[in-house]
MINUKE-702644 format. One record per residue (C-alpha): residue number from 0; residue in three letters; x, y, z. Coordinates in steps of 0.1 Angstrom, whole numbers, always signed. Layout:
N
    nr   rest      px      py      pz
   NUM    ala       X       Y       Z
...
END
This chain:
333
    nr   rest      px      py      pz
     0    met    +406    +235    -420
     1    arg    +399    +201    -435
     2    arg    +417    +185    -405
     3    ser    +397    +203    -379
     4    leu    +363    +191    -391
     5    pro    +369    +153    -383
     6    thr    +386    +163    -351
     7    ile    +355    +182    -339
     8    ser    +333    +153    -351
     9    ile    +353    +128    -330
    10    leu    +352    +151    -300
    11    leu    +313    +153    -301
    12    leu    +310    +116    -307
    13    leu    +332    +108    -276
    14    val    +316    +133    -253
    15    trp    +279    +127    -262
    16    gly    +281     +91    -274
    17    ala    +264     +62    -256
    18    pro    +278     +48    -223
    19    pro    +300     +17    -224
    20    ser    +281     -14    -234
    21    val    +272     -41    -209
    22    ser    +270     -78    -216
    23    leu    +234     -87    -211
    24    ser    +231    -124    -204
    25    gln    +196    -125    -187
    26    thr    +163    -108    -190
    27    leu    +141     -95    -162
    28    ser    +105     -88    -171
    29    gly     +74     -79    -151
    30    arg     +47     -55    -143
    31    val     +42     -25    -120
    32    val      +7     -19    -106
    33    asp     -11      +5     -83
    34    ala     -18     -10     -48
    35    arg     -51     +10     -45
    36    thr     -66      +1     -79
    37    gly     -46     -29     -92
    38    ala     -42     -10    -125
    39    gly      -8     -10    -143
    40    ile     +13     +21    -141
    41    asp     +30     +33    -173
    42    arg     +59     +58    -179
    43    leu     +79     +47    -148
    44    arg    +116     +46    -151
    45    ile    +132     +13    -141
    46    thr    +169      +7    -138
    47    phe    +188     -26    -132
    48    gly    +224     -18    -129
    49    glu    +234      -2    -163
    50    ala    +202     -14    -180
    51    ala    +171      +7    -181
    52    asp    +135      +7    -193
    53    thr    +103     +26    -190
    54    thr     +70      +9    -182
    55    arg     +46      +6    -211
    56    ser      +8      +3    -213
    57    gly      -4     -19    -185
    58    gly     +28     -13    -165
    59    his     +49     -39    -183
    60    phe     +87     -37    -185
    61    arg    +117     -57    -197
    62    val    +154     -52    -190
    63    gly    +185     -71    -199
    64    val    +209     -77    -170
    65    ser    +241     -93    -161
    66    gly    +253    -103    -126
    67    thr    +241     -88     -92
    68    glu    +229     -53     -95
    69    pro    +206     -27     -77
    70    phe    +170     -27     -90
    71    leu    +152      +6     -88
    72    ile    +117     +17     -98
    73    asp    +114     +55     -95
    74    gly     +77     +59     -88
    75    ala     +81     +94     -72
    76    ser     +80    +111    -106
    77    arg     +45     +98    -111
    78    gly     +33    +103     -75
    79    tyr     +41     +68     -63
    80    ser     +65     +52     -38
    81    val    +101     +43     -48
    82    phe    +110      +6     -49
    83    leu    +146      -3     -43
    84    leu    +163     -37     -41
    85    glu    +200     -29     -32
    86    ala    +212     -62     -48
    87    leu    +192     -85     -71
    88    ser    +208    -115     -86
    89    leu    +193    -136    -114
    90    glu    +199    -172    -125
    91    gly    +185    -171    -160
    92    asp    +155    -151    -172
    93    ala    +130    -141    -145
    94    glu     +98    -122    -138
    95    leu     +92     -97    -111
    96    asn     +59     -80    -104
    97    val     +58     -50     -81
    98    thr     +29     -31     -64
    99    leu     +35      +5     -57
   100    ile     +18     +27     -31
   101    pro      +5     +61     -41
   102    leu     +21     +89     -22
   103    gly     -10    +111     -17
   104    pro     -25    +135     -13
   105    leu     -39    +130     +22
   106    arg     -66    +150     +41
   107    ser     -46    +147     +73
   108    gly     -18    +172     +80
   109    tyr      -1    +149    +105
   110    tyr     +16    +127     +79
   111    arg     +38    +135     +50
   112    asn     +19    +112     +25
   113    leu      +0     +80     +22
   114    leu     +32     +58     +24
   115    his     +42     +75     +57
   116    leu      +7     +69     +71
   117    phe      +6     +33     +58
   118    lys     +39     +24     +74
   119    met     +30     +39    +107
   120    met      -5     +24    +110
   121    thr      +6     -11     +99
   122    gly     +37     -10    +122
   123    thr     +61     -15     +94
   124    gly     +79     +18     +95
   125    glu     +93     +39    +123
   126    pro     +88     +25    +158
   127    ala     +54     +34    +172
   128    gln     +56     +63    +196
   129    arg     +27     +52    +217
   130    ala     +21     +17    +232
   131    leu     -11      +0    +223
   132    glu     -35     -10    +250
   133    asp     -63     -25    +229
   134    val     -43     -48    +206
   135    ser     -26     -80    +219
   136    ile      -6    -106    +200
   137    gly     -14    -138    +218
   138    tyr     +11    -160    +200
   139    asp     +49    -160    +196
   140    ser     +53    -143    +162
   141    ser     +89    -130    +165
   142    pro     +82    -108    +135
   143    arg    +107     -88    +115
   144    phe     +97     -52    +121
   145    thr     +92     -41     +85
   146    val     +74     -72     +72
   147    leu     +37     -66     +63
   148    arg     +12     -90     +78
   149    arg     -25     -92     +70
   150    trp     -53    -117     +66
   151    asp     -46    -140     +36
   152    arg     -81    -135     +21
   153    leu    -112    -114     +22
   154    pro    -139    -114     +34
   155    ile    -129    -123     +70
   156    gly    -155    -146     +87
   157    val    -169    -131    +119
   158    his    -192    -146    +144
   159    val    -214    -120    +161
   160    pro    -237    -134    +188
   161    glu    -271    -117    +194
   162    his    -270     -94    +223
   163    arg    -295     -68    +235
   164    ala    -287     -45    +264
   165    lys    -293      -8    +274
   166    gly    -322      -6    +250
   167    phe    -306     -16    +217
   168    ser    -293     -46    +197
   169    trp    -254     -46    +200
   170    asp    -250     -71    +171
   171    gln    -270     -49    +148
   172    val    -249     -19    +157
   173    phe    -218     -40    +151
   174    trp    -228     -47    +115
   175    glu    -234     -10    +110
   176    ala    -198      -5    +120
   177    val    -188     -31     +94
   178    ala    -209     -13     +68
   179    gly    -190     +19     +74
   180    trp    -156      +3     +66
   181    glu    -169     -15     +35
   182    arg    -186     +16     +22
   183    met    -154     +37     +25
   184    thr    -130     +11     +12
   185    glu    -154      -4     -15
   186    leu    -142     -38      -4
   187    asp    -160     -69     +10
   188    leu    -141     -70     +42
   189    phe    -163     -92     +65
   190    glu    -189    -119     +63
   191    ala    -212    -134     +90
   192    val    -204    -169    +102
   193    glu    -231    -187    +123
   194    asp    -207    -213    +139
   195    pro    -182    -196    +162
   196    asn    -159    -226    +157
   197    arg    -156    -219    +120
   198    ala    -152    -181    +124
   199    gln    -119    -163    +121
   200    val    -130    -135    +144
   201    arg    -153    -140    +173
   202    val    -171    -110    +190
   203    arg    -175    -111    +228
   204    tyr    -195     -86    +250
   205    ser    -175     -86    +282
   206    gly    -141     -76    +297
   207    gly    -130     -44    +313
   208    tyr    -124     -25    +280
   209    ser    -127     -30    +243
   210    lys     -98     -47    +226
   211    val     -86     -72    +200
   212    val     -66    -103    +208
   213    phe     -49    -121    +179
   214    glu     -48    -157    +192
   215    arg     -35    -179    +164
   216    ala     -13    -174    +134
   217    gly      +0    -194    +104
   218    pro     +35    -194     +88
   219    gly     +51    -160     +88
   220    ala     +28    -149    +117
   221    ile      -1    -143     +93
   222    pro     -32    -140    +115
   223    leu     -57    -169    +115
   224    glu     -79    -163    +146
   225    ala     -88    -133    +168
   226    thr    -113    -122    +194
   227    leu    -128     -87    +195
   228    trp    -140     -77    +229
   229    leu    -166     -50    +233
   230    ser    -168     -34    +268
   231    pro    -202     -38    +285
   232    asn    -196      -3    +300
   233    leu    -206     +14    +267
   234    asp    -240     +31    +272
   235    leu    -250     +45    +239
   236    ala    -255     +28    +205
   237    glu    -233     +54    +188
   238    asp    -205     +46    +213
   239    val    -208      +9    +205
   240    arg    -207     +16    +168
   241    ser    -177     +39    +168
   242    thr    -158     +16    +193
   243    ala    -166     -15    +172
   244    ala    -154      +4    +140
   245    his    -122     +13    +158
   246    glu    -115     -23    +169
   247    leu    -124     -36    +134
   248    gly     -96     -14    +121
   249    his     -72     -33    +144
   250    val     -87     -66    +132
   251    leu     -79     -55     +96
   252    met     -42     -52    +109
   253    leu     -40     -14    +114
   254    leu     -21     -22    +146
   255    val      -8     +12    +154
   256    his     -29     +42    +164
   257    ser     -30     +73    +144
   258    glu     -18    +107    +157
   259    asp     -45    +126    +139
   260    pro     -75    +133    +163
   261    gly     -98    +133    +132
   262    his     -90     +97    +125
   263    leu    -112     +68    +137
   264    met     -80     +50    +147
   265    tyr     -67     +80    +169
   266    trp     -53     +68    +202
   267    gly     -71     +93    +224
   268    gly    -106     +93    +238
   269    ala    -118    +121    +215
   270    ala    -112    +101    +183
   271    gly    -133    +106    +151
   272    arg    -164     +84    +149
   273    glu    -163     +76    +112
   274    val    -138     +58     +89
   275    thr    -119     +86     +71
   276    glu    -108     +86     +34
   277    asp     -72     +84     +46
   278    glu     -78     +53     +66
   279    ala     -98     +36     +39
   280    leu     -69     +42     +14
   281    val     -45     +25     +39
   282    val     -67      -6     +40
   283    arg     -72      -7      +2
   284    cys     -34      -6      -2
   285    leu     -29     -30     +26
   286    tyr     -50     -57      +8
   287    gly     -36     -47     -26
   288    leu      +0     -57     -15
   289    ser     +12     -93     -12
   290    asn     +13    -108     +23
   291    leu     +47    -107     +40
   292    thr     +59     -78     +18
   293    glu     +92     -63     +30
   294    met     +81     -27     +35
   295    his    +117     -14     +38
   296    leu    +119     -18      +0
   297    tyr     +94     +11      -3
   298    arg    +107     +47      +1
   299    glu     +93     +81      -5
   300    thr    +122     +93     -26
   301    val    +152     +78     -44
   302    pro    +179     +74     -16
   303    val    +207    +100     -18
   304    ser    +233     +73     -19
   305    arg    +217     +59     -51
   306    lys    +216     +94     -66
   307    val    +252    +101     -57
   308    ile    +263     +67     -72
   309    glu    +244     +74    -104
   310    gln    +258    +110    -107
   311    lys    +294     +97    -100
   312    arg    +289     +70    -127
   313    val    +278     +96    -153
   314    leu    +305    +120    -144
   315    thr    +331     +93    -146
   316    val    +319     +83    -181
   317    val    +319    +119    -193
   318    leu    +354    +125    -178
   319    ile    +368     +94    -195
   320    gln    +352    +104    -228
   321    phe    +366    +140    -224
   322    leu    +401    +128    -217
   323    leu    +400    +105    -247
   324    ala    +387    +133    -269
   325    leu    +415    +156    -256
   326    phe    +441    +129    -264
   327    val    +427    +127    -299
   328    val    +428    +164    -304
   329    val    +464    +167    -290
   330    gly    +475    +137    -311
   331    ala    +460    +153    -342
   332    his    +481    +184    -337
END
């Protein structure tokens, strides 16, 4: 009996002991924040190859790494998107700050979650199912499909000339549409600019139909100038206000129409007339993320391939430990 006790102790140590150690030659530190609020997110699991950490108060993390490894932030367990870099290589200590998109819930039943709606409306996810008729890119952008583009700073300067027709002031109604977006997003999105030559967006009251034309861009096809056309065929102040609000959504870089008839950005003629909470959340997240963010790095769940790899790694470690333990037991006898 005295021989069996150490044998059992060795078996438990080998099967349940720590995984093989990894030589950690560099340190990756950073912070994970909420795109909607800018607040740090704690209790998120982060893995970088074999190394792992959990975000602390304020969203801070720190992991030791070696070589080129996958970097994963599993935000799904806390109601956020998953962030995955398939291969991240470091040259010395580095810092990486990541902004995650909340997954929901949404009022709309047409989209799985906020990330799904966000990718669709910003044109950075699945290809749009319906061609746009009221948004035009007037410059050669040659964009990568999943790269997020927005105005570099807020508020966006807008020149709105005075215009009175059909018994009401069109410019006054336009600013009512601006107020609707700013009230729902709680952001200062637009500001009045008197000189049209200094404005980023110019409003025109002509043309066959209402539309937005992006005319000039900077590096990375980031928008610099645009013209918003309001159709003179609109008869009622309420029609002008809701149409202006819809086109302002496109100005904000919601380039793709929604499939939800209750949304202001719906593609059909019977669209909602007010900015919805869902659309406001998209804009808040849009301007909470860094410009030119690669949206393919954001996923709704941990990819099956990564789960399978992790499961295989764990099973391999356990199998090796079991075989070693079995060898010790057989050798002891």
